C-alpha positions as CSV (number, residue, x, y, z in Angstrom):
1,X,15.6,-21.2,-16.5
2,X,12.6,-21.9,-13.9
3,X,12.4,-21.7,-10.7
4,X,12.8,-24.6,-8.5
5,X,9.8,-25.5,-6.0
6,X,8.9,-25.1,-3.4
7,X,9.9,-21.7,-2.3
8,X,9.5,-20.1,1.1
9,X,9.7,-16.4,2.5
10,X,9.2,-15.1,5.4
11,X,7.0,-11.6,5.4
12,X,6.5,-8.6,8.5
13,X,3.2,-7.5,9.0
14,X,4.2,-4.3,7.0
15,X,5.6,-6.3,4.4
16,X,2.6,-8.6,4.2
17,X,0.1,-5.7,4.5
18,X,1.7,-4.8,1.1
19,X,1.1,-8.0,-0.6
20,X,-2.3,-8.3,0.9
21,X,-3.4,-5.6,-0.6
22,X,-4.1,-6.9,-3.9
23,X,-4.3,-10.5,-3.1
24,X,-7.6,-9.3,-1.6
25,X,-8.9,-8.3,-5.0
26,X,-8.6,-12.1,-6.3
27,X,-10.5,-11.0,-9.5
28,X,-7.6,-8.7,-10.6
29,X,-5.1,-11.2,-10.0
30,X,-7.0,-14.0,-12.0
31,X,-8.1,-11.1,-15.0
32,X,-4.1,-10.3,-15.0
33,X,-3.1,-14.2,-15.0
34,X,-6.1,-15.6,-17.3
35,X,-4.2,-16.6,-20.6
36,X,-1.9,-19.0,-18.5
37,X,-4.4,-20.2,-15.8
38,X,-7.7,-20.8,-14.8
39,X,-9.2,-18.0,-13.3
40,X,-11.2,-20.6,-10.4
41,X,-7.7,-21.3,-9.8
42,X,-6.4,-18.3,-9.0
43,X,-8.9,-17.0,-6.8
44,X,-9.3,-20.2,-4.4
45,X,-5.4,-20.1,-4.4
46,X,-5.4,-16.1,-3.4
47,X,-7.6,-17.2,-0.8
48,X,-5.4,-19.6,0.4
49,X,-2.5,-16.9,0.5
50,X,-4.4,-14.6,2.3
51,X,-4.5,-17.4,5.3
52,X,-0.6,-16.7,5.6
53,X,0.3,-15.1,9.1
54,X,3.4,-12.5,8.9
55,X,6.4,-13.8,10.4
56,X,5.4,-17.9,9.6
57,X,7.0,-19.2,6.6
58,X,5.2,-18.7,3.2
59,X,5.1,-21.6,1.1
60,X,4.8,-21.1,-2.7
61,X,4.2,-24.7,-4.1
62,X,4.6,-24.0,-8.0
63,X,4.6,-21.7,-10.7
64,X,0.8,-20.9,-10.0
65,X,1.7,-19.7,-6.8
66,X,4.6,-17.8,-7.9
67,X,2.7,-16.1,-10.7
68,X,0.1,-14.8,-7.7
69,X,2.9,-13.8,-5.7
70,X,4.5,-11.7,-8.5
71,X,0.9,-10.7,-9.7
72,X,0.2,-9.4,-6.1
73,X,3.5,-7.0,-6.2
74,X,3.5,-6.3,-9.8
75,X,0.1,-5.5,-9.6
76,X,-0.4,-3.5,-6.6
77,X,-1.1,-0.1,-6.1
78,X,0.2,0.1,-2.1
79,X,3.4,1.9,-3.1
80,X,2.5,4.1,-5.5
81,X,-0.1,5.6,-3.6
82,X,2.3,6.3,-0.4
83,X,3.4,9.8,-1.4
84,X,-0.1,11.3,-2.4
85,X,-1.4,10.2,1.2
86,X,1.7,12.1,2.5
87,X,0.9,15.3,0.5
88,X,-2.8,14.9,2.0
89,X,-1.7,14.4,5.4
90,X,-3.2,10.7,5.7
91,X,0.1,9.4,6.7
92,X,3.2,11.2,8.2
93,X,6.7,10.9,6.7
94,X,7.7,8.7,8.8
95,X,5.0,6.1,7.9
96,X,5.7,6.8,4.7
97,X,9.5,5.7,5.2
98,X,8.6,2.7,6.9
99,X,6.4,1.5,4.5
100,X,9.1,2.0,1.5
101,X,11.8,0.5,3.4
102,X,8.9,-2.5,3.8
103,X,8.4,-2.5,-0.3
104,X,12.2,-2.3,-0.9
105,X,12.7,-5.5,1.7
106,X,9.6,-7.6,-0.3
107,X,11.4,-6.6,-3.5
108,X,14.6,-8.1,-2.7
109,X,13.4,-10.9,-1.2
110,X,11.2,-11.7,-4.0
111,X,12.7,-10.2,-7.1
112,X,9.1,-8.5,-8.1
113,X,8.7,-5.0,-7.8
114,X,5.7,-2.5,-6.7
115,X,4.8,-0.2,-9.0
116,X,6.0,3.5,-8.4
117,X,4.4,5.9,-10.8
């Protein structure tokens, strides 16, 4: 079964910071998706998605945008680095809980999951 497009999402500032962490390295997303989509297209679309402002409606136009959003979550390092940041004193436990809660909301909204290894 294929998803219907367009799809819309709203993300908070913290939720978007977790997603945009990977979008800011479009070459990594392009490499992950190169078997299915042209790299140049992926890089341009990552740039377009980075224009999103938290609280507004994010429009996912088609399969390409959906694949990019999924990879921005599935391929992200943003969540699995939280616990070590607390251990090293770079983040407080409260900050970590806020980030974990934001990650859980993103996962519930999108159906994609941040790695937690």
